[in-house]
C-alpha positions in Angstrom: -40.2 -33.9 56.7 -38.5 -34.4 53.4 -39.9 -35.8 50.1 -38.4 -37.3 47.0 -40.2 -38.1 43.7 -39.0 -40.7 41.3 -40.1 -42.0 38.0 -40.0 -45.8 37.8 -40.5 -48.3 35.1 -41.3 -51.7 36.7 -39.7 -54.8 35.2 -43.2 -56.4 35.2 -44.3 -53.8 32.6 -41.3 -51.8 31.2 -43.5 -49.7 29.0 -45.5 -48.3 32.0 -44.4 -45.3 33.9 -45.2 -44.8 37.6 -44.3 -42.1 40.0 -43.2 -42.9 43.5 -43.1 -40.2 46.2 -41.4 -41.0 49.5 -42.0 -38.7 52.5 -39.8 -39.4 55.5 -38.8 -38.0 58.8 -35.1 -37.2 59.4 -34.9 -40.6 61.1 -36.4 -43.2 58.7 -37.0 -45.5 61.7 -39.6 -42.9 62.8 -41.6 -43.8 59.7 -42.3 -42.7 56.2 -45.1 -42.5 53.7 -45.3 -43.8 50.2 -47.5 -42.6 47.3 -47.4 -44.6 44.0 -49.3 -43.3 41.0 -49.7 -44.2 37.3 -51.4 -40.8 36.7 -54.8 -42.5 36.7 -54.8 -44.2 40.1 -52.8 -43.7 43.3 -51.9 -46.0 46.2 -50.5 -45.0 49.6 -48.8 -46.8 52.4 -47.2 -45.8 55.7 -46.6 -48.6 58.2 -43.4 -50.7 57.9 -43.4 -52.4 61.3 -45.7 -55.2 60.2 -43.9 -55.9 57.0 -40.6 -56.2 58.8 -42.1 -58.6 61.3 -43.8 -60.6 58.5 -40.5 -61.4 56.8 -38.7 -61.8 60.2 -36.1 -59.1 59.4 -34.7 -56.7 62.0 -36.6 -53.4 61.7 -33.4 -51.3 61.3 -32.0 -53.6 58.5 -35.4 -53.5 56.8 -35.5 -49.6 57.0 -31.9 -49.5 55.6 -32.8 -51.7 52.6 -36.0 -49.8 51.9 -34.1 -46.5 52.0 -31.6 -47.9 49.4 -34.5 -49.1 47.2 -36.8 -46.1 47.5 -34.6 -43.1 47.7 -32.2 -42.6 44.8 -28.5 -42.5 45.3 -25.3 -43.8 43.9 -25.3 -46.8 46.2 -28.7 -48.0 44.8 -28.3 -47.2 41.1 -29.3 -50.2 39.0 -29.5 -52.6 42.0 -33.3 -52.6 42.6 -36.1 -53.6 40.3 -39.8 -52.8 40.8 -42.6 -55.2 40.1 -46.2 -53.9 40.2 -48.9 -56.4 41.0 
């Protein structure tokens, strides 16, 4: 299992700082975990199958888009915004 940790500033509150940790298996389709924290509170999530079904998106496409948004890389730089609600 590999992990990445990113500092994010959501567009909904640009002055706020959150930390997003993504833990994933070599094959993202096998699943991954999320930990979001503002250094006072923390929220976790793991299951993506239901979300993909809820928006009627192919699971592989959904995982690909999540990977681009959650794991930093040149292909995703500046293309994704975070809104915290």
